[in-house]
N, C-alpha and C positions, 0 to 999 in steps of 0.2 A: 220275302223281302223284295221291295221295289227295285227294279234295275236302275243303275246309275246312268244308263244310256237313254237319251231322249229318243222316242220313236220318230222314225223318219217322217211319218205322216204329219206329226206336229210341226216339223220344220217346213213341209210343203205348204202348210196353212199360212205361213208368213210371206209367201211370194205374192206380190200385189197382182190383182187382176187388171189387165190393160183394156178389157172390153167395156163398152158402154153398158150401164146397168139395164137399159131397156132392151128386151129381147133375149136376155140370158136364159138358157134352158138348163144349164148344168153349172154347178159350182166349180171354180178353178181347182180347188183342193181335190175334189173327186176326180176330175180329168187327169191331174198329175199323178195321183195315186193309181189310177187305172192304167196310165202309160207305164209306170214303173213296174207294176205287177205283170203287165203284158210282156215287157222286156225280160223279166225274170222267167217267164214261161217260153221265151225263145222267139217272140215276134220281132221282126226286123224293121218294119216301116209303119208309118201312120195308117196306111190302108190295111195292112195286115193286123194291126192292133184293133182297128175298128171291126173287122170281120171276126176276130177272135172273141171280142166282147159279146157278140150276139149268140155265142155258143152256150151261155150259162143262164141259169134261172134267176128269178126275181130276188131271191135271198142274197145272192152274191152281188147283184146290181145294187141293191140297197146298202150292202155293207160298204161299198166304195163311197157312198154318200149321194148317189144319184136319187133324185126325187121322182123320176119317171121310171117306167119299166124297161127302158131301153138304154143302152150305153151310147155314147156319141158316135156319129157317123164319121167317115174319113174327112169330109169337108170341114166339119167342126174342129177336129183335131188339127187339120192344116191351118185354119185361120187362127186358132188359139196359139199354136206354137210359133206361127209367123209373127204375131204381135208381142210375144213375151220379151221382156228385157233380159237378154241373154246374160248380161253381166250380173244382174240380181239373181238369176237362177243359179249361175255358177257359184256366186258368193254364198248363197243359202245352202246348196248341197255341199260346198267345201267346208263351211262352218260345222255342218253336221258330222262330216267325216273326221274333222279335226277333234270334235268332241268325243268321238268314239276312240280315237287314238289316245287321247288324254285319259279317258276312263279305263283303258286297258293298258297300263304301262308295261314296259319290258322288264325282264329280270334285271337285277342290279349290275350284272356283268355283261349285259347285252346292249350294244349301242342302238339308239333310235335313229335309224338311217332313212333318208328320203332321197329318192331318185328323181331327177328332172330331165325331161327330154321332150322333143317336139314331134308332132305327127301331122301330116297333111291328109285331109279328107279328100282323097283323090277323085272320087266320083263327083262330089260337089264342086271341087276345084275346077274340073274339066267343064262343068256346066256354068262356070262364072260366078259361083257363090262368093259373097264377101267374107273375109276372114276365115278362109278354109284351112288355114294352118293353125294348129293349137299347141300351146305349150302345156304339158301335163306334169303334175307333181304327184308321185306315188310313194306310199309307205312301203319299205322293203318288207317289214314284218307282217303287216296285215293285208297288203295288196289293195288298200283303199286309195282312190284318187282323192287327194286332199285339196287340190286346186287345179283349175284349168283356165288358161287365158288365151284369147285369140291374138294372133300375130297379124297385123295389118299387111295388106298386099304391098310389095316393094319395100318392106322393112325386114328386120331379122329378129332373132329370138333374144339377143343380148339386152336391149333396153326393156323388153317385156319382162325378162327374168328379174331385172333390178326392181321393177314395179311389183312383181310377185313377191319378192323377198321382203318388201315393206309390209305386206299383209299376212305373211306366213310366220308362224312361231319357229324361230331359228335356234333360240337358246337351248343348249343341251342336246342338240341334234347334229347329225353328220349329213351334210349335203353331198350327194355324188352327181357328177355331171360328165358328159363326154367332152371331146376336145373343142368343139365349137364354142362351148360356154366357159372354157378355161380362159378367164379374163381377170386382169388385176382388180378392176372395180368390183367384180362379183366376189372375188376372194376377200377383198377388204370389207365389203358389206357383211359377209357371213361372219367373219372374225369379230367385227364390231358389234354384231348382234348376239354374240355369245355362243355361236355355233362353231362347227368344224367342217372341213371340206376334204373330199378326195376327188382330184381332178386328173383327167388324162391329158397328156401334153403331146401335141403334134406340131406340124409346120406353121400353124398360125401364131405360135409363140417361139420364133426361131432361136432367140438368145437363150431362153430357158431350156429349150430342147437341147441345144448344143452344150450348155453347162452340165445337164444331167448325163448326156452321152459321155462327156469327158470323165465324169465320176466312175462310170462303169467300164471304161476302156482299159483302165489299169486297176482291176479290183484288188490285187495283192497289196498295192501301195496304200489303199484305204480300207484294208480288211477289218481294222478295229472299229470302223464306223458302220459295218454292214451286218445284217441278219437276213436269213433266208428261210423260206417255207416252200414246200413242193406238194402237189397233189397229182394223183393219177386216177382217171375215171374211165370206165369201159362201158359202153352202151351205144345203142342206135347204130351199130355196125362200125364203131370207131373206137380207138384208144386216144384219150386226150390227156396230155401231161402239161401241167402248168407249174411254173417256178417263179416266185416273186422274191426279189432281193431289195431290201430297203436300206437306205444310208442316210446318215445325218451330216454328211460331208459338206453340204452347201449351207448349213445353218451358220449365219454370221457372214457368209459370202454373198449369197443371193439376196436381193432386196424384194423378192416376191412376198406379198403380204401374208404373215402368219406361217411361213414355211417352217416345218419341223422335220420332215423327211422327204426324200425323193425315192422313187421306186422304179425298178426295171422288171418288166413282166415278160417272160418267154412262154409261148404257147406252141406246143408241138402235137400235131394231130396225125394219126395213122389210120387209114381206111383199111379195115380188116380184109375185105374181099379182094381188093386190087393191090394193096400194099402201098398205095400212093401216100405221100407225106406232105405236110404243110407246116411251115415254121413262121411264126409271127413274133415280133418284138414291139412292145408298147412301153412308153414312159409315163410317169405320173408324179404328182406332188400332193402332199397332205399337210394339214395343220396339226395332225395327231402325232405327238411325240412317241418314241419307242416304249416309254413307260405306260402309255395309254393304249397303244395299238401296235402289237408286234406284227411280223410279216404274215402270220397265219390270219389274223384279224383283217389286215389290209387286203389280202387276197380274197377273203370272203366278201368284203365290201365291194371290191371291184367286180366280182362275179355277180353279186346280188344286184348291182346297178342295172344289169340287163333284164331283171325281172319286169321292168317297165315295158320292155318289148314282149317278153314271153307271157306275162300275166295280164297285160292290158292291151297294148297295141295289136299284137297278133290275134288275140281273142276278138277284139273289135273288127279286125279285118276279115277273119275267117269264120268264126262262129256267128258274129253279128252282121257279116257281109257289108261292112261299112264302106269299103272302097268302091262299091258299086251303087252307093246311095245316090238317088237323084234329087233328094231334097236340097234345094238351093235358094229358096226365097227367104228374105228377112232373117229371123233368128233360127229357122228350122235346123240347119246343119249343126250349129253349136248346141242347141237345146237337146237334140236327139243324141249327140255325142255325150253330153253331160249325163243324161239319164242312162245311157249304156254304161258309162263309167260307174254310176251309182249301183246299177243292177249287178255288174260284175263284182264290185266291191262288197256288196251285201253277201254274195255267195262266197267270196274269199274269206270274209269275216267269219262265216259259219263253218269254215273248214273245207269247202268244196275245192277240189283240185281239177276236176273235169267239168268245165262250165257247160259244154254241150249236153252232157248227161244230166247235170243238175237242172237245166232248162226243161228237159223232157220230164223229169220227176215233178217239177212244179206245174207243168202243163197238165199232168194227170191229177195233181192235188193242188188246185189253185188256192184253197184256204190256207195252206202252209205258206204260200207266197204272200198273201195278205197279212198273215201273222208276222212275217219277217219285217214288214214296214210298219207294224204296230196296229193293225186292224184285226180285232178278234170278233168272232160271231156272237151275237146276242142270244142268250138262252130264251 
């Protein structure tokens, strides 16, 4: 049976080539497929990608779609990436990722949750690259980056997120954000789009934070509105206890758009070796009512939000060495980040949990990496 998921290479074919027809030696689709496979195999920069391509024989070179017996040099990759329309690249890769998410729906009792958070390309930012801060949208369930949008210098993520939400499928999904993006306009747009939200509340929303604090200062007085869930985890040299209490007390009182519950989250960490302890308290709001999401589900959504750090940003920083990237001209920083997102998402989609180990396996078996983007060897 044919897979309902469109091969990535077919989507890459739709990205327009910005180069003048005269003098082209390699097709753009072949170059982009080559870059994606090289990143699956652990290569971090366009110079490393170029060197890596010279290690394989003619059959593999032809499979990418190159008509010559050599893969592109570093200068070619540099000039191609610099000229690409980064917004079109992001849109194409994002549409492919969203099609995968649609083709692989969750179980009926599992929410389709999406985390949104920003990340600065520090190496590129320090070198003066334009739009070095990127707002990313990640699927909790599959670990795929569904969208990425540049945040212009001297602006912030809030207007960019409003633009992203216009192009993102929101209906039937739960959007999770940190305190910076907890804004009335964003909550309103999510609810109007048929989605739900889970938002962390801090000092940038002082009235809302104060109202939530008042609810939990006297829990016995409002006990009938509250439900609680608690988890205890032990690992990595520490014991971590989390307790979430949800309340409907502000429904009808607060005018926050779509508000159905407010939450109080306590996190207590004990370091096993030293006995040192840390205690944190965080507040939040959600449009999910108690009949749709109890405290256990809400605690899971809050914890899973940080997968965007653990499954994407941290991997890009450490495994892909993104923070030390020196690519700073034209579209290079954002295009490289977009393909890193796609490579990581491809590996997450296939069930990989250790991205560094997966890259080593693909480097030893490059044909399996080609197959992952939809290129199979000819008999």
